[in-house]
C-alpha positions in Angstrom: 47.5 51.8 19.0 46.6 48.7 21.0 43.9 48.4 23.7 43.0 45.7 26.1 40.3 43.1 25.6 39.1 40.7 28.3 39.5 36.9 27.6 37.9 33.8 28.9 39.6 31.4 31.3 43.0 32.9 30.4 44.6 32.4 33.8 46.5 35.2 35.5 46.7 38.3 33.2 50.1 39.8 32.3 50.9 43.0 34.1 50.6 46.2 32.0 52.9 49.1 32.4 51.6 52.7 31.9 51.4 53.6 28.2 51.9 50.1 27.0 49.3 47.8 25.4 47.7 45.2 27.7 48.8 41.8 26.6 46.9 38.6 27.1 49.1 35.8 28.0 47.6 32.5 29.1 48.4 31.1 32.5 50.0 27.7 33.1 48.2 24.4 33.1 49.1 20.9 34.2 49.6 18.4 31.5 51.2 15.0 31.4 54.1 14.8 28.9 56.6 12.1 28.0 59.8 11.9 30.0 62.0 14.6 28.4 64.9 14.4 30.8 67.2 12.8 28.2 66.3 15.2 25.5 66.7 18.2 27.8 70.1 17.0 29.0 71.3 16.7 25.4 70.0 20.1 24.4 71.3 21.9 27.5 74.8 20.4 27.0 74.9 21.4 23.3 73.5 24.9 23.8 75.3 25.7 27.1 72.2 26.8 28.9 70.4 25.8 32.1 68.8 22.3 31.9 65.8 23.4 33.9 64.9 26.1 31.5 65.3 23.7 28.5 63.1 21.1 30.3 60.4 23.7 30.9 60.5 24.8 27.2 60.4 21.3 26.0 57.5 20.2 28.2 55.6 23.3 27.1 56.0 22.5 23.4 55.1 18.8 23.9 52.0 19.7 25.7 50.7 21.2 22.5 51.4 18.0 20.5 54.5 19.5 18.8 56.6 16.5 17.6 59.7 16.0 19.6 62.1 16.8 16.7 60.3 20.0 15.9 60.2 21.0 19.6 64.0 20.5 19.9 64.6 22.5 16.8 62.4 25.3 18.2 64.5 25.4 21.4 67.7 25.5 19.3 66.4 28.5 17.4 65.4 30.2 20.7 68.9 29.9 22.1 70.6 31.0 18.9 71.4 27.6 17.3 70.1 25.4 14.5 68.5 27.9 12.1 70.2 31.2 12.9 67.1 32.9 14.2 67.1 35.1 17.4 65.2 34.3 20.5 63.2 37.6 20.0 60.3 37.0 17.6 60.7 38.7 14.2 57.9 41.1 13.1 56.7 40.1 9.7 54.0 40.6 7.1 51.9 37.5 6.6 53.2 37.0 3.0 56.8 36.9 4.4 56.1 34.1 7.0 57.7 30.8 6.0 58.0 27.4 7.4 61.6 28.2 8.2 60.6 30.8 10.7 60.7 30.0 14.4 58.6 32.6 16.3 57.0 35.7 14.7 55.0 38.7 15.6 52.2 39.7 13.2 49.6 42.5 13.1 46.6 41.1 11.4 42.8 41.1 10.9 40.9 38.0 12.2 39.0 36.5 9.2 37.4 33.5 11.0 37.2 31.7 14.3 36.1 28.1 14.7 36.1 25.9 17.7 36.8 22.2 17.9 37.4 19.6 20.6 40.3 17.3 20.3 41.5 14.6 22.7 45.0 14.9 24.0 46.4 12.2 26.3 42.9 11.1 27.3 41.6 14.6 28.0 39.2 16.8 25.9 40.6 20.1 24.9 39.0 23.0 23.0 41.1 24.7 20.3 40.3 27.7 18.1 41.1 27.6 14.5 40.7 29.9 11.5 42.4 32.4 9.3 44.3 35.7 9.8 45.1 38.2 7.1 46.9 41.5 6.5 47.3 43.5 3.3 49.8 41.0 1.9 48.1 37.6 2.4 46.3 35.1 4.5 47.5 32.5 7.0 45.9 29.7 9.0 46.2 29.6 12.8 45.5 27.3 15.8 45.0 28.9 19.2 45.4 26.5 22.1 43.8 29.0 24.5 40.8 31.4 24.3 42.3 34.8 23.7 38.9 36.4 23.2 39.3 37.7 19.7 36.5 37.5 17.2 36.1 37.8 13.4 36.8 41.4 12.3 39.1 42.2 15.2 42.5 43.7 14.4 45.2 42.3 16.7 48.9 42.0 17.1 49.9 38.4 17.9 53.3 38.2 19.6 55.6 35.2 19.8 53.5 33.0 17.6 55.2 29.7 16.7 55.3 28.8 13.0 54.8 25.2 12.0 54.2 23.6 8.7 50.7 22.3 7.9 50.0 20.7 4.5 53.1 22.3 3.1 52.2 25.8 4.2 53.1 27.9 7.3 50.6 28.0 10.1 50.6 30.1 13.3 50.4 28.3 16.7 49.3 30.5 19.5 49.9 29.1 22.9 51.0 29.8 26.5 54.1 31.9 25.5 52.2 34.0 22.9 50.6 37.4 23.5 47.6 39.1 21.9 46.9 42.8 21.8 43.8 44.5 20.3 44.6 47.2 17.7 42.4 50.3 17.6 43.4 51.1 14.0 41.7 48.5 11.7 44.0 46.4 9.6 42.7 46.7 6.0 42.5 43.5 4.1 41.2 42.5 0.6 39.3 39.5 2.0 35.9 38.8 3.3 35.6 38.7 7.1 33.4 36.2 8.9 33.9 32.8 7.2 30.9 32.8 4.9 31.9 30.5 2.0 30.3 28.9 -1.1 30.7 25.1 -1.2 32.7 25.2 -4.3 35.4 27.3 -2.5 35.8 24.9 0.5 39.1 23.1 0.7 40.3 20.4 3.1 41.8 22.1 6.2 39.3 25.0 6.2 38.1 25.9 9.6 35.5 28.3 11.1 33.5 28.4 7.9 29.8 29.2 7.5 27.6 27.8 4.7 24.0 28.2 3.6 22.8 25.0 2.1 19.9 22.7 1.2 20.1 19.1 2.5 19.7 16.7 -0.4 20.4 13.5 1.5 20.5 12.9 5.2 20.5 9.7 7.3 21.5 8.5 10.7 24.0 5.7 11.1 26.0 4.1 14.0 29.8 3.9 13.7 32.5 2.6 15.9 33.9 5.8 17.4 36.7 6.5 19.8 34.2 6.1 22.7 32.5 3.0 21.3 29.3 3.1 19.2 28.6 6.6 18.1 25.5 7.9 16.2 26.2 10.4 13.5 24.2 11.9 10.6 25.7 12.1 7.1 24.5 12.9 3.6 24.9 15.6 0.9 24.4 19.3 1.1 24.2 21.7 -1.8 24.1 25.4 -2.6 24.1 27.4 -5.9 27.8 26.6 -6.5 27.9 22.8 -6.0 27.4 19.8 -3.7 29.5 18.2 -0.9 29.2 15.4 1.5 28.7 16.2 5.2 29.0 14.5 8.6 27.3 15.8 11.7 29.0 14.3 14.8 26.1 15.4 17.0 23.4 13.7 14.8 21.1 16.8 14.9 17.5 15.8 14.1 16.8 19.2 12.3 19.2 18.1 9.5 16.3 16.7 7.5 16.2 16.1 3.7 14.9 19.2 2.0 15.6 21.6 4.8 17.4 24.9 4.0 19.8 26.0 6.7 22.5 28.4 7.7 25.3 26.3 9.3 28.0 28.2 11.2 31.4 27.0 12.5 32.0 24.0 10.3 35.4 22.5 9.4 36.5 20.6 6.3 38.3 17.4 6.0 39.2 15.2 3.1 37.1 12.1 2.8 37.8 9.6 -0.1 39.6 12.3 -1.9 37.0 15.1 -1.7 36.3 17.9 0.8 33.7 16.9 3.4 31.8 19.4 5.6 32.0 18.5 9.3 29.6 19.7 12.0 30.9 19.6 15.6 29.3 20.3 19.0 30.1 24.0 18.5 28.4 24.3 15.1 25.1 26.3 15.1 22.2 25.4 12.7 19.4 27.8 12.0 16.6 27.9 9.4 17.7 29.9 6.4 14.5 31.7 5.5 15.2 31.7 1.7 15.2 29.2 -1.1 18.4 27.8 -2.6 18.4 27.3 -6.3 20.3 23.9 -6.5 21.4 22.9 -10.0 20.6 19.3 -10.8 23.5 19.1 -13.3 27.1 18.4 -12.2 29.9 20.8 -13.2 31.5 19.6 -16.4 35.2 20.0 -16.7 38.1 18.9 -19.0 39.8 15.9 -17.3 43.1 17.7 -16.9 41.4 20.6 -15.1 39.4 18.3 -12.9 42.4 16.2 -11.9 44.4 19.4 -11.3 42.0 20.3 -8.4 43.2 17.3 -6.4 39.6 15.9 -5.9 36.0 16.9 -6.6 32.6 15.9 -5.5 30.0 15.5 -8.2 31.9 16.4 -11.3 31.2 15.4 -15.0 33.7 14.6 -17.7 33.2 13.4 -21.3 35.7 11.2 -23.1 36.4 8.1 -25.0 36.9 4.7 -23.3 40.4 3.6 -24.3 40.6 0.4 -22.2 38.8 -1.7 -19.7 41.4 -2.7 -17.2 42.1 -6.1 -15.6 40.0 -6.7 -12.5 36.8 -5.7 -14.3 33.7 -7.9 -14.8 33.0 -10.5 -12.1 35.0 -10.1 -8.9 34.9 -11.3 -5.3 35.1 -9.0 -2.3 36.2 -9.5 1.3 33.0 -9.8 3.5 34.9 -7.9 6.3 36.4 -4.9 4.5 35.1 -4.9 1.0 38.5 -5.2 -0.7 38.7 -7.1 -4.0 40.1 -10.6 -3.4 43.1 -11.9 -5.3 43.1 -15.7 -5.7 40.7 -15.9 -2.8 42.9 -13.9 -0.5 42.2 -10.5 1.2 45.4 -8.6 1.8 44.0 -7.5 5.2 42.1 -10.6 6.3 43.8 -13.5 4.5 41.8 -16.5 3.3 38.1 -15.6 3.3 34.8 -16.7 1.7 34.4 -13.9 -0.9 31.1 -12.2 -1.8 30.3 -11.9 -5.5 30.2 -8.5 -7.2 30.7 -6.8 -10.5 32.6 -3.7 -11.5 34.3 -1.9 -14.4 37.6 0.0 -14.4 37.5 2.0 -17.6 40.3 4.4 -18.8 38.6 7.5 -20.2 40.5 10.1 -22.3 39.3 13.5 -23.5 42.5 14.7 -25.1 43.5 16.7 -22.1 44.1 13.8 -19.7 42.9 10.4 -18.5 40.9 9.2 -15.6 39.9 5.7 -14.4 36.1 5.5 -14.2 35.1 3.1 -11.5 31.6 1.6 -12.1 29.7 -0.3 -9.4 27.5 -3.4 -9.8 24.4 -1.5 -10.9 26.2 0.5 -13.7 28.1 -2.6 -14.7 24.9 -4.6 -15.1 23.5 -1.8 -17.2 26.5 -1.9 -19.6 26.6 -5.7 -19.7 23.0 -5.8 -20.5 22.0 -8.4 -17.9 22.1 -9.2 -14.2 25.1 -10.4 -12.3 23.4 -13.8 -11.9 23.2 -14.2 -15.7 26.8 -13.1 -16.0 27.9 -15.8 -13.5 25.9 -18.3 -15.5 27.7 -17.2 -18.7 31.1 -17.6 -17.0 30.2 -21.1 -15.7 29.1 -22.2 -19.2 32.4 -20.9 -20.7 34.4 -22.1 -17.7 36.1 -18.7 -17.7 34.8 -15.6 -16.0 36.8 -13.4 -18.3 34.1 -13.8 -20.9 32.1 -11.2 -19.0 34.9 -8.6 -19.0 35.5 -9.3 -22.7 31.8 -8.7 -23.5 32.0 -5.4 -21.6 35.1 -4.4 -23.6 33.4 -5.0 -26.9 30.5 -2.8 -25.8 32.3 0.3 -24.6 35.9 0.5 -25.8 36.4 3.2 -28.5 33.1 4.9 -27.7 32.4 8.3 -26.1 30.8 8.4 -22.7 29.6 11.1 -20.2 30.8 10.1 -16.7 29.5 11.8 -13.6 30.8 11.0 -10.1 33.3 11.8 -7.3 36.9 12.3 -8.3 39.8 11.4 -6.0 43.5 11.9 -6.9 46.5 10.3 -5.3 50.0 9.1 -6.1 48.5 6.2 -8.1 46.4 8.3 -10.4 42.9 9.7 -10.7 39.8 7.7 -10.0 36.2 8.8 -10.8 33.7 6.8 -8.7 30.9 6.9 -11.2 27.3 7.7 -10.3 26.3 7.9 -14.0 27.9 6.4 -17.1 26.0 7.3 -20.3 26.8 7.1 -24.0 26.9 10.5 -25.6 24.3 11.2 -28.3 26.8 12.7 -30.7 26.8 11.0 -34.1 30.2 9.2 -34.6 30.3 10.2 -38.3 29.8 13.8 -37.5 32.5 13.7 -34.8 34.9 12.1 -37.3 34.1 14.7 -39.9 34.7 17.5 -37.3 38.1 16.0 -36.3 39.2 15.8 -40.0 38.2 19.4 -40.5 40.4 20.4 -37.6 43.5 18.7 -38.8 43.2 19.4 -42.5 45.0 22.6 -43.7 
């Protein structure tokens, strides 16, 4: 059974008939959209429907930032063309919703609700994001209006548009959608409320709550969309791991060493790893308990680490197979930090480079490989001298490759423990090293162990 719940700034409510659930349908709003007359003419002609109706539908979809091709396909589905679906939404279990669906009706439990401001055509707009679930699965959603539901509510969402987000279906709830509160709870095998350990956060998560200790925290000024913007960034940790964070409000209470409960955060990918983001809607309160932070990084086989798609503060152990070209003495662009090739930056052209050192080492543990990227400090440690001394050696030899060759002789064929931040993309896996240490295992003992494994 469904009952009514009030909602905030929803516009004129829908009219309820006796015995029926009260539905919450947002009222209209004025938005500026692109000139859609040509697209509407084309669709109306092809579908044999009234152009004014098509124009209204198209403008409605575009007002929610739906791409034009996707909006046109949605209208084709509504009028019975281009996908074979009916105009009436299909009632589905969450597990059965696919990116091929047009509009669906689902009865679900609200797992989380997070708010975030976005800018659309110059105007600030608040959206609600999070996860729904039923007994069959979970699904992300974006609500473009405030329907008044909270975590733990059981609701029926009618006429929710399905779009693809990061390869998975996501529900879009807008002006044409309806929401009814269910009096019978929807039972789900998931935690309600958004409380999450750092290790379980993934890029795209929204409406999450974390309890953390701040390990690093500093203010900085960046060039934001409104000019210079002060933010606070650093590293947070809990019992499960560590992650970088950015507070777009630069709250002063985010001090190093403080232990806090942080509610309504969202997660983005930054340099290949999840990053916790605090918005104007995030609440921060003292935690009132101590967090036992492990100083050691999680150690994983390389294949398992790479398979996650990116990790913050992970450790692998393997043998250095190769020191790649571009190691040793290098020059960087003073504007963007890219490595110069023959004095040229691919973004800024001919520039006066800044001297630097690095190592790009291929590390293999038998399950996979990763490129360990070592900065100047770690490279100087391996080389055994400063960058200035390395430059002197290169000048004396009239060949800067002597520095890279020396590094190769020191580390290739030896086993190292590498700790850092892992990113994975189409070009491979890179581990930005924060530590690069020779293992203490005796080489002879390792060789004996390997022979024992392969001998019958």
